[in-house]
Structure formats: C-alpha cells, structure tokens
DOMIPA-793322 format. One line per 2 residues: number of its first residue (from 1); for each residue x, y, z of C-alpha. Coordinates in nm, 2 decimals, padded with zeros to 4 digits. Each point is the difference from the previous one (the first is absolute). Layout:
// residues N
NUM> X Y Z; ...
This chain:
// residues 216
1> 02.55 -00.04 -00.72; -00.07 -00.34 00.15
3> 00.35 -00.06 00.11; 00.01 00.31 00.23
5> -00.31 -00.10 00.20; 00.09 -00.37 00.04
7> 00.05 -00.12 00.35; 00.13 -00.33 00.14
9> -00.23 -00.21 00.21; 00.08 -00.34 -00.14
11> 00.25 -00.16 -00.22; -00.23 00.01 -00.30
13> 00.05 00.37 00.00; 00.38 -00.06 -00.03
15> -00.07 -00.23 -00.29; -00.20 00.27 -00.18
17> 00.30 00.23 00.02; 00.24 -00.27 -00.12
19> -00.23 -00.09 -00.29; 00.02 00.37 -00.11
21> 00.38 -00.04 -00.03; -00.05 -00.25 -00.29
23> -00.08 00.30 -00.22; 00.34 00.17 -00.08
25> -00.17 00.30 -00.16; -00.21 00.06 00.30
27> 00.30 -00.03 00.23; 00.20 00.26 -00.20
29> -00.29 00.24 -00.02; -00.09 -00.01 00.37
31> 00.34 -00.10 00.15; 00.01 00.28 00.26
33> -00.34 -00.11 00.15; 00.08 -00.37 -00.03
35> 00.33 00.04 00.19; -00.19 00.16 00.30
37> -00.28 -00.26 -00.01; 00.26 -00.28 -00.03
39> 00.18 00.11 00.31; -00.33 00.04 00.19
41> -00.08 -00.36 -00.10; 00.33 -00.14 00.11
43> -00.04 00.19 00.33; -00.34 -00.15 00.05
45> 00.12 -00.36 -00.07; 00.29 00.04 00.24
47> -00.18 00.16 00.29; -00.35 -00.15 -00.03
49> 00.04 -00.34 -00.15; 00.35 -00.09 00.13
51> 00.00 00.23 00.31; 00.35 00.12 -00.07
53> 00.07 00.35 00.11; 00.38 00.01 -00.03
55> 00.04 00.06 -00.37; -00.01 00.37 -00.08
57> -00.15 00.15 -00.31; 00.12 00.15 -00.23
59> 00.29 -00.25 -00.02; 00.36 00.14 -00.03
61> 00.33 -00.13 -00.12; 00.33 00.13 00.13
63> 00.07 00.38 -00.02; -00.37 00.06 00.04
65> -00.08 -00.11 -00.36; -00.37 -00.08 -00.02
67> -00.10 -00.34 -00.14; -00.33 00.01 -00.19
69> -00.17 -00.32 00.08; -00.22 00.02 -00.31
71> 00.31 00.02 -00.22; 00.15 -00.30 00.18
73> -00.32 -00.20 -00.04; -00.02 00.08 -00.38
75> 00.37 -00.06 -00.06; -00.01 -00.35 00.15
77> -00.33 -00.08 -00.17; 00.15 00.09 -00.34
79> 00.28 -00.24 00.06; -00.23 -00.29 00.08
81> -00.04 00.03 00.38; 00.21 -00.03 00.31
83> 00.11 -00.36 -00.05; 00.12 00.05 -00.35
85> 00.19 00.32 00.09; 00.17 -00.19 00.29
87> 00.08 -00.31 -00.20; 00.15 00.21 -00.28
89> 00.19 00.23 00.24; -00.17 00.31 -00.14
91> -00.05 00.21 00.32; 00.29 00.23 -00.09
93> -00.17 00.05 -00.34; -00.33 00.08 00.18
95> 00.18 00.25 00.22; 00.16 00.18 -00.30
97> -00.34 00.01 -00.19; -00.14 00.19 00.30
99> 00.28 00.26 -00.02; 00.20 -00.14 00.29
101> 00.35 -00.16 00.00; 00.08 -00.36 -00.09
103> 00.13 -00.04 00.35; -00.36 00.06 00.13
105> -00.12 -00.32 -00.16; 00.01 -00.20 00.32
107> -00.19 00.28 00.18; -00.27 -00.01 -00.27
109> -00.04 -00.37 00.06; -00.04 00.05 00.37
111> -00.25 00.29 -00.05; -00.21 -00.21 -00.24
113> -00.01 -00.28 00.26; -00.08 00.24 00.28
115> -00.27 00.21 -00.17; -00.13 -00.18 -00.31
117> 00.05 -00.38 00.03; -00.31 -00.07 00.21
119> -00.21 00.24 -00.20; 00.09 -00.17 -00.33
121> -00.06 -00.34 00.15; -00.35 00.09 00.11
123> -00.07 00.16 -00.34; 00.09 -00.33 -00.18
125> -00.21 -00.20 00.24; -00.31 00.22 -00.04
127> 00.05 00.01 -00.38; 00.02 -00.38 -00.01
129> -00.31 -00.03 00.22; -00.20 00.25 -00.22
131> 00.10 -00.19 -00.32; -00.10 -00.33 00.15
133> -00.33 00.15 00.12; -00.07 00.15 -00.35
135> 00.08 -00.33 -00.16; -00.23 -00.19 00.24
137> -00.28 00.25 -00.08; 00.05 -00.05 -00.38
139> 00.00 -00.38 00.04; -00.32 00.02 00.21
141> -00.17 00.22 -00.26; 00.12 -00.24 -00.28
143> -00.13 -00.30 00.19; -00.34 00.16 00.05
145> -00.02 00.09 -00.37; 00.09 -00.35 -00.10
147> -00.26 -00.14 00.24; -00.27 00.23 -00.14
149> 00.10 -00.09 -00.35; -00.02 -00.37 00.08
151> -00.34 00.04 00.17; -00.13 00.19 -00.31
153> 00.14 -00.28 -00.23; -00.17 -00.27 00.21
155> -00.33 00.19 00.00; 00.02 00.05 -00.37
157> 00.08 -00.36 -00.06; -00.28 -00.12 00.23
159> -00.25 00.24 -00.18; 00.12 -00.13 -00.34
161> -00.03 -00.36 00.11; -00.35 00.07 00.14
163> -00.11 00.16 -00.33; 00.15 -00.28 -00.20
165> -00.17 -00.26 00.23; -00.33 00.18 -00.03
167> 00.03 00.01 -00.38; 00.06 -00.38 00.00
169> -00.28 -00.07 00.24; -00.27 00.21 -00.17
171> -00.15 -00.11 -00.33; -00.27 00.21 -00.16
173> -00.24 -00.08 -00.28; -00.17 00.24 -00.23
175> -00.27 -00.24 -00.10; -00.35 00.13 00.06
177> -00.29 -00.19 -00.14; 00.09 -00.11 -00.36
179> 00.23 00.29 -00.09; 00.36 00.12 00.07
181> 00.00 00.37 00.08; 00.37 00.05 00.05
183> 00.13 00.31 00.18; -00.34 00.18 -00.04
185> -00.14 -00.22 00.28; 00.31 00.01 00.21
187> -00.19 00.13 00.31; -00.24 -00.29 -00.03
189> 00.27 -00.27 00.02; -00.05 -00.27 00.25
191> 00.24 -00.24 00.14; -00.02 -00.32 -00.21
193> -00.02 -00.33 00.19; 00.17 -00.25 -00.23
195> -00.09 -00.30 00.21; -00.37 00.09 -00.01
197> 00.03 00.06 -00.38; 00.17 -00.34 -00.05
199> -00.27 -00.17 00.21; -00.27 00.16 -00.21
201> 00.17 -00.09 -00.32; 00.03 -00.37 00.11
203> -00.36 -00.01 00.11; -00.11 00.15 -00.34
205> 00.21 -00.26 -00.18; -00.15 -00.29 00.21
207> -00.35 00.13 -00.08; 00.08 00.02 -00.37
209> 00.13 -00.36 00.01; -00.31 -00.13 00.18
211> -00.24 00.16 -00.24; 00.21 -00.13 -00.29
213> -00.02 -00.36 00.13; -00.38 00.04 00.05
215> -00.04 00.12 -00.35; 00.18 -00.30 -00.14
C-alpha cells in the first residue's frame, strides 16, 4: 500500500496525501491508515517546516478525549472551509459531528488554527500553483500546434501558388511537323515560343504579299 510507505521530505508529499482525501470511498476504506499518516504529516509540518515543538500529538480535549485531526479536517472541509465555518458560527456543530460536546466548539476552532490552518493554506497555494503551471503548459502546447498549423498552411499556399504560377507561365504545343499527335506525343512536347511563332507568321505574310505584288 503506497500510503504506508510514504514519507515527508517536502510539501509536495503533503499535497499527495491531501489529494487522496478527495476520494471519500478511499478514505472510508483505509481510514485507519490515513489517520496515522495524517498525524505524521501534521507533525512533520509543525516540527520541520514551522519549527514548532510545543504542540503535542495526538491532540487531546478536556478529560483526555482524543481529537482526531483527520476527522477535524474532513468535518471543516465538508462545511466549506474554516472561514465559512467561522462566519456561520458552526464550530459547535463541528464539535458535535466529531462526537464531542457543543461546548467544545471553541476548542475545535483553536485546534484547527494550531494544527491545520498552515497546512491547509500551503495546500491551497500549491494546488493553485500546479493548476497555473498545467494551464501554462496547455497554452504553450496549443500555441506550438497553432504555429505548426499556420506554417503548414503557408507552405501549402506557397506551393499551390507556385504550381499555379508555373501552370500560367508554361505553354506547350503538340505540333510536330504537319500533324497534331495529341497525348500520344506528350513526352515529345516542347515549350512553345509564341513570340517567335508570331514573328515567323508575320514574316511569312510579308513574303506572301511581296510575291503577290510581283505577280501583279
């Protein structure tokens, strides 16, 4: 089981655990293991990241009643987060949902602030950063694809223009000797010089007119 062998060396490891908690079915199935790993994670954040060694774990309410931090985290999350719970005066409800007394509501608020507030804050920051990074990668990929598409369109357009230009510039004649051979003599086609042909025709006409005048 991956959860059991996980260790905490950077906050990304904490994010991986908190991401698992998005799956309610997974949480219910492996709650016993998750509770232990959750407390281990909180302990790492407090001692390593915040350098706080004065907050004992496990956490206890009055009369030595254990407060399960995983349950506190999930209960507040279900109600929309710490700010919403505080604004709507719901800490007493959170306390009751955890099997404690309504009078322990204020204690739950303090415990959340002491043990979980910074953890949740960093989680939201990291999640936002990851979302932004993924969006940037997608946009970069999209830009590259659009650029390649535009380059291909330009290349196709230039090739088409070149082919059309070549078709307009090249004129072929199938005339050989006194006969028209059509497609059978396609390989023998030569480029036809219309200017030279026009000159030859004009010279022939002039010659005919000269001989005609001499005859008269």
